C-alpha positions as CSV (number, residue, x, y, z in Angstrom):
1,X,-102.7,-92.5,79.5
2,X,-104.3,-90.3,77.0
3,X,-101.8,-88.5,74.7
4,X,-103.2,-85.4,73.0
5,X,-102.7,-85.3,69.3
6,X,-100.1,-83.0,67.9
7,X,-101.7,-80.2,65.9
8,X,-100.3,-80.1,62.4
9,X,-100.5,-76.3,62.3
10,X,-98.4,-76.2,65.5
11,X,-95.8,-78.4,64.0
12,X,-95.7,-76.3,60.9
13,X,-95.3,-73.1,63.0
14,X,-91.9,-74.3,64.1
15,X,-90.3,-74.3,60.6
16,X,-89.7,-71.9,57.7
17,X,-92.5,-71.5,55.2
18,X,-92.4,-74.0,52.5
19,X,-90.3,-76.5,54.5
20,X,-92.0,-79.7,55.7
21,X,-91.2,-80.3,59.4
22,X,-89.3,-83.5,60.2
23,X,-92.2,-85.0,62.1
24,X,-90.5,-88.3,62.8
25,X,-87.6,-86.5,64.5
26,X,-90.0,-84.5,66.6
27,X,-91.8,-87.6,67.6
28,X,-88.5,-89.2,68.7
29,X,-87.6,-86.1,70.7
30,X,-91.1,-86.1,72.4
31,X,-90.7,-89.8,73.2
32,X,-87.3,-89.1,74.8
33,X,-88.6,-86.2,76.8
34,X,-91.4,-88.5,78.0
35,X,-89.1,-91.3,79.1
36,X,-85.9,-89.6,80.3
37,X,-87.1,-87.7,83.4
38,X,-84.5,-87.5,86.2
39,X,-84.7,-86.4,89.8
40,X,-83.1,-83.2,91.1
41,X,-80.4,-85.0,93.1
42,X,-78.6,-88.2,92.2
43,X,-76.7,-90.1,95.0
44,X,-73.0,-90.5,94.3
45,X,-71.9,-94.0,93.2
46,X,-75.5,-95.1,92.4
47,X,-76.9,-95.8,89.0
48,X,-78.5,-92.8,87.2
49,X,-82.3,-93.0,87.4
50,X,-84.6,-92.5,84.4
51,X,-88.4,-92.1,84.9
52,X,-91.4,-92.4,82.6
53,X,-93.7,-89.4,82.6
54,X,-96.8,-91.4,83.2
55,X,-95.3,-93.0,86.4
56,X,-94.1,-89.6,87.7
57,X,-97.5,-88.0,87.2
58,X,-99.0,-90.8,89.3
59,X,-96.2,-90.4,91.9
60,X,-96.9,-86.7,92.2
61,X,-100.7,-87.0,92.0
62,X,-100.7,-84.7,89.0
63,X,-103.6,-85.5,86.6
64,X,-102.5,-83.4,83.7
65,X,-99.4,-81.7,82.3
66,X,-99.1,-79.5,79.3
67,X,-95.7,-78.7,77.5
68,X,-94.5,-76.4,74.8
69,X,-90.9,-76.6,73.4
70,X,-89.1,-73.7,71.6
71,X,-86.1,-74.2,69.3
72,X,-84.1,-71.3,67.8
73,X,-87.0,-68.9,68.5
74,X,-89.8,-71.0,67.1
75,X,-92.4,-73.2,68.7
76,X,-91.6,-76.8,67.5
77,X,-94.1,-78.8,69.4
78,X,-96.8,-78.7,72.1
79,X,-98.4,-81.7,73.8
80,X,-100.5,-82.7,76.8
81,X,-100.6,-85.8,78.9
82,X,-103.3,-87.1,81.3
83,X,-103.7,-89.9,83.9
84,X,-106.8,-91.0,85.6
85,X,-109.3,-88.6,84.0
86,X,-112.9,-89.4,85.0
87,X,-115.1,-90.3,82.0
88,X,-117.4,-87.3,82.8
89,X,-114.5,-84.8,82.7
90,X,-113.6,-83.0,79.4
91,X,-110.2,-84.0,77.9
92,X,-107.2,-81.9,78.4
93,X,-105.6,-80.5,75.2
94,X,-103.1,-78.0,74.1
95,X,-106.0,-75.5,74.0
96,X,-106.8,-76.1,77.7
97,X,-106.1,-73.2,80.0
98,X,-104.1,-73.6,83.2
99,X,-103.7,-71.1,86.0
100,X,-100.4,-69.3,85.5
101,X,-100.1,-68.0,89.1
102,X,-97.0,-65.8,89.5
103,X,-96.1,-66.1,85.8
104,X,-98.7,-63.4,85.7
105,X,-96.2,-60.9,87.1
106,X,-93.9,-61.3,84.1
107,X,-96.8,-60.7,81.7
108,X,-97.9,-57.7,83.8
109,X,-94.4,-56.3,83.5
110,X,-94.7,-56.4,79.7
111,X,-97.9,-54.4,79.8
112,X,-96.3,-51.8,82.2
113,X,-93.3,-51.5,80.0
114,X,-95.4,-50.9,76.9
115,X,-97.0,-48.0,78.8
116,X,-93.5,-46.8,79.7
117,X,-92.5,-46.9,76.0
118,X,-95.6,-44.8,75.3
119,X,-94.6,-42.4,78.0
120,X,-97.8,-43.1,80.0
121,X,-95.8,-44.4,82.9
122,X,-92.4,-43.5,84.4
123,X,-90.0,-46.2,85.6
124,X,-88.3,-44.0,88.2
125,X,-90.9,-41.5,89.5
126,X,-92.4,-41.8,93.0
127,X,-95.5,-44.0,92.6
128,X,-97.3,-42.1,95.3
129,X,-97.1,-39.0,93.2
130,X,-99.1,-40.7,90.5
131,X,-101.6,-42.8,92.5
132,X,-104.9,-41.1,93.3
133,X,-107.4,-43.5,95.0
134,X,-104.8,-45.1,97.4
135,X,-101.3,-44.3,98.6
136,X,-98.6,-46.5,100.0
137,X,-98.1,-45.5,103.6
138,X,-94.7,-44.2,104.5
139,X,-93.9,-45.2,108.1
140,X,-90.3,-43.9,107.9
141,X,-88.7,-46.9,106.2
142,X,-88.5,-45.1,102.9
143,X,-85.9,-42.7,104.5
144,X,-86.2,-40.3,101.6
145,X,-86.0,-43.0,99.0
146,X,-88.9,-43.1,96.6
147,X,-90.8,-46.3,95.7
148,X,-90.7,-46.5,91.9
149,X,-92.2,-48.7,89.2
150,X,-88.7,-50.0,88.4
151,X,-88.3,-51.1,92.0
152,X,-91.7,-52.8,92.2
153,X,-91.1,-54.7,88.9
154,X,-87.8,-56.0,90.2
155,X,-88.9,-56.8,93.8
156,X,-86.5,-54.2,95.2
157,X,-89.2,-51.6,96.1
158,X,-89.2,-52.7,99.7
159,X,-92.9,-53.7,99.8
160,X,-94.6,-56.6,101.6
161,X,-96.9,-59.5,100.9
162,X,-95.1,-62.1,99.0
163,X,-98.1,-64.1,97.8
164,X,-101.8,-64.6,98.0
165,X,-104.1,-67.5,99.0
166,X,-107.0,-67.1,96.5
167,X,-110.7,-67.5,97.2
168,X,-113.0,-70.4,96.8
169,X,-115.6,-69.7,94.1
170,X,-118.7,-68.2,95.7
171,X,-116.7,-66.5,98.5
172,X,-116.9,-62.6,98.7
173,X,-114.1,-61.1,96.5
174,X,-112.3,-58.0,97.7
175,X,-111.7,-54.9,95.6
176,X,-108.1,-53.9,94.7
177,X,-108.0,-51.1,97.3
178,X,-109.3,-53.6,100.0
179,X,-106.5,-56.0,99.0
180,X,-103.9,-53.2,99.3
181,X,-105.2,-52.3,102.8
182,X,-105.8,-55.8,103.9
183,X,-109.5,-55.0,104.7
184,X,-112.3,-57.6,104.8
185,X,-113.1,-59.7,102.9
186,X,-109.4,-59.7,102.0
187,X,-107.5,-62.8,103.3
188,X,-104.0,-61.3,102.9
189,X,-102.2,-58.7,105.0
190,X,-102.0,-55.1,103.9
191,X,-99.3,-54.1,101.5
192,X,-96.8,-51.9,103.4
193,X,-93.2,-50.8,103.4
194,X,-90.9,-53.4,105.1
195,X,-87.5,-52.3,103.7
196,X,-85.7,-49.3,102.4
197,X,-86.4,-49.1,98.6
198,X,-83.5,-50.4,96.6
199,X,-81.7,-51.7,99.7
200,X,-82.6,-55.4,99.4
201,X,-84.5,-57.9,97.4
202,X,-87.9,-58.7,98.8
203,X,-90.3,-60.8,96.6
204,X,-93.5,-58.9,96.7
205,X,-96.8,-59.8,95.0
206,X,-98.2,-56.8,96.9
207,X,-95.9,-54.6,94.9
208,X,-97.5,-55.9,91.7
209,X,-100.9,-55.0,93.0
210,X,-99.7,-51.5,93.4
211,X,-98.6,-51.7,89.7
212,X,-102.1,-52.9,88.8
213,X,-103.6,-49.9,90.4
214,X,-101.1,-47.5,88.8
215,X,-101.9,-48.9,85.4
216,X,-105.7,-48.9,85.9
217,X,-105.7,-45.3,87.1
218,X,-103.4,-44.1,84.3
219,X,-105.3,-45.8,81.5
220,X,-108.7,-45.4,83.2
221,X,-109.9,-48.9,82.3
222,X,-110.0,-52.3,84.1
223,X,-106.8,-54.4,84.2
224,X,-108.1,-57.5,82.2
225,X,-109.2,-55.7,79.0
226,X,-106.2,-53.4,79.3
227,X,-103.7,-56.3,79.3
228,X,-105.6,-57.9,76.5
229,X,-105.0,-54.8,74.4
230,X,-101.4,-54.3,75.5
231,X,-100.0,-57.8,75.5
232,X,-102.4,-60.7,74.7
233,X,-103.9,-59.5,71.4
234,X,-100.6,-58.2,69.9
235,X,-99.0,-61.6,70.6
236,X,-102.1,-63.5,69.3
237,X,-102.5,-65.2,72.7
238,X,-106.1,-66.2,71.9
239,X,-106.3,-68.8,74.8
240,X,-105.2,-66.3,77.5
241,X,-107.1,-64.0,79.8
242,X,-106.8,-62.1,83.1
243,X,-110.6,-62.6,83.3
244,X,-110.5,-66.2,84.2
245,X,-111.4,-68.7,82.9
246,X,-112.4,-68.0,79.3
247,X,-114.7,-71.0,79.0
248,X,-115.3,-74.5,80.3
249,X,-112.0,-75.7,78.7
250,X,-109.9,-75.0,81.8
251,X,-107.9,-77.6,83.7
252,X,-109.3,-78.0,87.3
253,X,-106.8,-77.9,90.1
254,X,-106.0,-80.8,92.5
255,X,-104.6,-80.9,96.0
256,X,-101.5,-82.7,97.3
257,X,-103.3,-86.1,97.3
258,X,-104.7,-85.6,93.8
259,X,-108.2,-84.7,95.0
260,X,-110.1,-82.1,93.0
261,X,-110.2,-78.7,94.6
262,X,-113.5,-77.5,96.0
263,X,-115.0,-75.3,93.3
264,X,-112.3,-76.6,90.8
265,X,-109.8,-73.8,91.5
266,X,-109.2,-70.7,93.5
267,X,-110.1,-67.2,92.3
268,X,-107.3,-64.6,92.4
269,X,-108.6,-61.0,92.3
270,X,-104.9,-60.0,92.6
271,X,-104.8,-60.0,88.8
272,X,-101.4,-58.5,88.2
273,X,-99.7,-60.9,90.6
274,X,-101.6,-64.1,90.0
275,X,-104.7,-63.7,87.8
276,X,-103.6,-65.1,84.3
277,X,-105.1,-68.2,82.8
278,X,-103.2,-69.4,79.7
279,X,-101.7,-72.3,77.8
280,X,-98.0,-73.3,77.2
281,X,-98.3,-72.4,73.5
282,X,-99.5,-68.9,74.4
283,X,-96.8,-68.4,76.9
284,X,-94.3,-69.6,74.3
285,X,-95.3,-66.6,72.2
286,X,-94.0,-64.3,75.0
287,X,-90.7,-66.0,75.2
288,X,-90.3,-65.9,71.4
289,X,-91.1,-62.2,71.4
290,X,-88.5,-61.6,74.0
291,X,-85.9,-63.5,72.0
292,X,-86.8,-61.5,68.9
293,X,-86.5,-58.3,70.8
294,X,-83.2,-59.3,72.3
295,X,-81.9,-60.1,68.8
296,X,-83.3,-56.9,67.4
297,X,-85.7,-58.6,64.9
298,X,-89.4,-58.9,64.6
299,X,-92.0,-59.7,65.5
300,X,-91.3,-58.4,69.0
301,X,-93.6,-56.7,71.5
302,X,-91.0,-54.3,73.0
303,X,-88.2,-52.3,71.6
304,X,-84.7,-53.9,71.7
305,X,-83.5,-51.3,74.2
306,X,-86.4,-52.0,76.5
307,X,-85.8,-55.8,76.3
308,X,-82.1,-55.3,77.1
309,X,-83.1,-53.2,80.1
310,X,-85.8,-55.7,81.1
311,X,-83.3,-58.6,81.3
312,X,-80.7,-56.8,83.4
313,X,-80.9,-58.1,87.0
314,X,-81.4,-55.4,89.5
315,X,-78.9,-55.8,92.4
316,X,-79.3,-57.1,95.0
317,X,-81.9,-59.5,93.6
318,X,-82.1,-62.1,90.7
319,X,-84.9,-60.2,88.9
320,X,-84.8,-57.9,86.0
321,X,-88.0,-56.0,85.2
322,X,-90.6,-58.7,85.8
323,X,-88.5,-61.7,84.9
324,X,-86.1,-63.9,86.9
325,X,-82.6,-64.2,85.4
326,X,-79.8,-66.7,85.7
327,X,-76.4,-67.3,84.3
328,X,-74.2,-65.3,81.9
329,X,-73.3,-65.5,78.2
330,X,-74.6,-68.6,76.5
331,X,-76.0,-69.8,79.8
332,X,-78.0,-66.6,80.4
333,X,-81.8,-67.4,80.7
334,X,-84.9,-65.6,81.8
335,X,-88.3,-66.7,82.8
336,X,-90.6,-67.1,85.8
337,X,-92.3,-69.7,87.9
338,X,-95.9,-70.0,89.0
339,X,-97.3,-71.6,92.2
340,X,-101.0,-71.3,93.2
341,X,-103.2,-73.8,95.0
342,X,-103.5,-76.8,92.7
343,X,-101.2,-75.5,89.9
344,X,-97.5,-75.3,89.3
345,X,-95.7,-74.0,86.2
346,X,-92.4,-72.6,84.9
347,X,-91.3,-71.0,81.6
348,X,-87.7,-70.2,80.5
349,X,-85.8,-69.2,77.4
350,X,-82.2,-68.6,76.5
351,X,-82.5,-65.3,74.7
352,X,-79.2,-65.6,72.8
353,X,-80.2,-68.8,70.9
354,X,-84.0,-68.9,71.3
355,X,-84.3,-72.3,73.0
356,X,-86.9,-72.6,75.7
357,X,-89.8,-74.4,77.2
358,X,-93.1,-74.0,79.1
359,X,-94.4,-76.6,81.5
360,X,-97.8,-76.3,83.3
361,X,-99.5,-78.7,85.7
362,X,-102.7,-78.9,87.6
363,X,-101.5,-80.6,90.8
364,X,-100.3,-79.2,94.1
365,X,-97.2,-81.4,94.0
366,X,-96.5,-80.5,90.4
367,X,-93.3,-78.6,91.0
368,X,-91.3,-81.8,91.2
369,X,-92.8,-82.9,87.9
370,X,-92.1,-79.5,86.3
371,X,-88.5,-79.7,87.3
372,X,-88.1,-83.3,86.1
373,X,-89.6,-82.4,82.7
374,X,-87.3,-79.4,82.4
375,X,-84.3,-81.6,83.1
376,X,-85.5,-84.1,80.5
377,X,-86.0,-81.3,77.9
378,X,-82.5,-80.0,78.8
379,X,-81.0,-83.4,78.2
380,X,-82.8,-84.0,74.9
381,X,-82.1,-80.5,73.5
382,X,-78.6,-79.8,74.9
383,X,-79.4,-77.0,77.3
384,X,-76.5,-75.8,79.4
385,X,-78.3,-76.2,82.8
386,X,-81.3,-77.9,84.4
387,X,-79.0,-80.8,85.2
388,X,-79.2,-83.2,88.2
389,X,-76.9,-82.5,91.1
390,X,-74.8,-85.3,92.7
391,X,-74.6,-85.7,96.5
392,X,-73.1,-88.1,98.9
393,X,-75.6,-90.3,100.7
394,X,-74.8,-92.1,104.0
395,X,-76.5,-94.8,105.9
396,X,-78.1,-94.2,109.3
397,X,-79.5,-96.9,111.5
398,X,-83.1,-97.2,112.5
399,X,-82.5,-95.7,116.0
400,X,-80.7,-92.7,114.6
401,X,-83.5,-92.0,112.1
402,X,-86.2,-92.5,114.8
403,X,-84.6,-89.7,116.8
404,X,-85.9,-87.2,114.2
405,X,-89.5,-88.5,114.1
406,X,-92.2,-86.2,115.4
407,X,-94.3,-83.1,114.6
408,X,-92.7,-79.8,113.9
409,X,-94.4,-76.4,113.6
410,X,-93.4,-72.8,113.2
411,X,-93.1,-70.9,116.5
412,X,-96.5,-69.7,117.3
413,X,-98.0,-71.6,114.4
414,X,-101.1,-73.8,114.5
415,X,-101.4,-77.6,114.2
416,X,-102.5,-77.1,110.6
417,X,-99.0,-75.8,109.9
418,X,-97.4,-79.0,111.2
419,X,-94.7,-80.9,109.4
420,X,-94.9,-84.6,110.3
421,X,-91.6,-86.6,110.2
422,X,-91.7,-90.4,110.2
423,X,-89.3,-93.2,109.4
424,X,-89.7,-95.4,106.3
425,X,-86.9,-98.0,105.9
426,X,-83.6,-96.2,105.3
427,X,-85.0,-92.7,105.0
428,X,-87.3,-90.1,106.6
429,X,-90.7,-89.2,105.2
430,X,-91.8,-85.6,105.6
431,X,-95.5,-84.7,105.2
432,X,-97.2,-81.4,105.3
433,X,-100.6,-80.1,104.1
434,X,-99.0,-79.0,100.9
435,X,-96.8,-82.0,100.1
436,X,-94.6,-84.9,101.1
437,X,-90.9,-85.5,100.7
438,X,-88.7,-88.6,100.8
439,X,-85.5,-87.4,102.6
440,X,-82.3,-89.3,102.4
441,X,-79.4,-88.7,104.9
442,X,-76.4,-86.8,103.6
443,X,-74.9,-86.5,107.1
444,X,-75.9,-87.3,110.6
445,X,-78.2,-84.2,110.7
446,X,-78.7,-83.2,107.0
447,X,-81.2,-84.7,104.6
448,X,-82.2,-84.2,101.0
449,X,-85.1,-85.0,98.7
450,X,-83.9,-86.4,95.4
451,X,-87.2,-85.3,93.6
452,X,-87.3,-81.6,94.4
453,X,-83.8,-80.9,95.8
454,X,-85.4,-79.8,99.1
455,X,-82.9,-80.0,102.0
456,X,-83.5,-80.2,105.7
457,X,-81.2,-79.8,108.7
458,X,-81.9,-80.9,112.3
459,X,-80.2,-79.3,115.3
460,X,-78.1,-81.6,117.5
461,X,-81.0,-82.5,119.8
462,X,-83.5,-82.9,117.0
463,X,-85.6,-80.2,118.6
464,X,-85.7,-78.0,115.5
465,X,-85.6,-78.5,111.7
466,X,-84.5,-75.9,109.2
467,X,-86.3,-76.4,105.9
468,X,-87.2,-74.2,103.0
469,X,-85.7,-71.1,104.7
470,X,-87.9,-71.6,107.8
471,X,-87.2,-73.0,111.3
472,X,-89.8,-75.4,112.8
473,X,-89.9,-76.5,116.4
474,X,-90.6,-80.0,117.6
475,X,-94.1,-80.3,119.3
476,X,-94.7,-82.3,122.5
């Protein structure tokens, strides 16, 4: 494994001017993070498991991972790890860009809120009253309720299209209006009303594309340079861009088997929802700015009142304005996750004490690794959550397990959507185009994956499986 060198300037940035950083302590903490990874679920009455990062990268077929750790509102260390890099490939470093995926939404929210502070945008006005080149169709669902910027930022605006698939480099790229209307060459459905605004939480990447159009029309300039001026430059995020990637120093994405993606990555013209390329160290600057704003001290990007408003979850969902929130008091944290083809990432901070971390990977199965690293960081630095969960595991005989084996697909879905269930020893193995899971029995019909915490429940006749909020039907 290649361990990227720790930049001296980065170490120094985590400590007061004139004070030498305790490098030996940081190296010990890094070593613990690297060697104390744990699964999401631990079986009751079984020894606690501890993993080495290198082994888990190989297990998840993730070639590279990049991490930044924040303590008391300061970046204390950043580091990258690699496994199996071809000799012809450039090395991954803390300067290497990764695709941020949906983390882009939280950065977009900061740009939109800066325009709100400047009174260029309104949080509560009807967005259709401001839009000029396109309008959100009202098919009666709005019922007199307006769709507002506040609702779109918090995923309570009632709009559709949760995510986007991206485009292979070289494919035709749609315009923003084509994306919103779902017209060719767009590969996503149109963005439309699917719920009464404010009535329920509906995660909507499509809503963020409406925000992108709203910002572009108000400022009369393209989104990427606008966000550079509003957020990236003020926070000195010099390795970040919504015009991706900046240069050849970008981590290529890999599929669930560890194979390099065709064209190295997917292009996401849905910039506000998924277009950011960045590094953990740059994303750490955002978390630190939020901590500073929350505490009412500089340097901060937004006013304290705006930050306090941003972090308030908007019922009925878990999101404030652009950021997911969790916990209360000392356990209150905010952040966001990112998942695009070949990339998985998360970043979080506890705004009260300024502790946080950023983890970015370039593998399709990287989520499990991200969560294991966050649990390791939590253990080393005494975070109040990101702890493994304990569950009871039972033993099922081979015949009982074999009853669940088969292919399962969504009703009306194609064979490409199939989930394949097989038996391996004392557990089930679930395989899909986007991953695989080792499922242990918790009861006669309930199973769990210790790595990711994914659960699956079969009906009494093993004709259906409920997994990840979806129901799949056994195929003949």
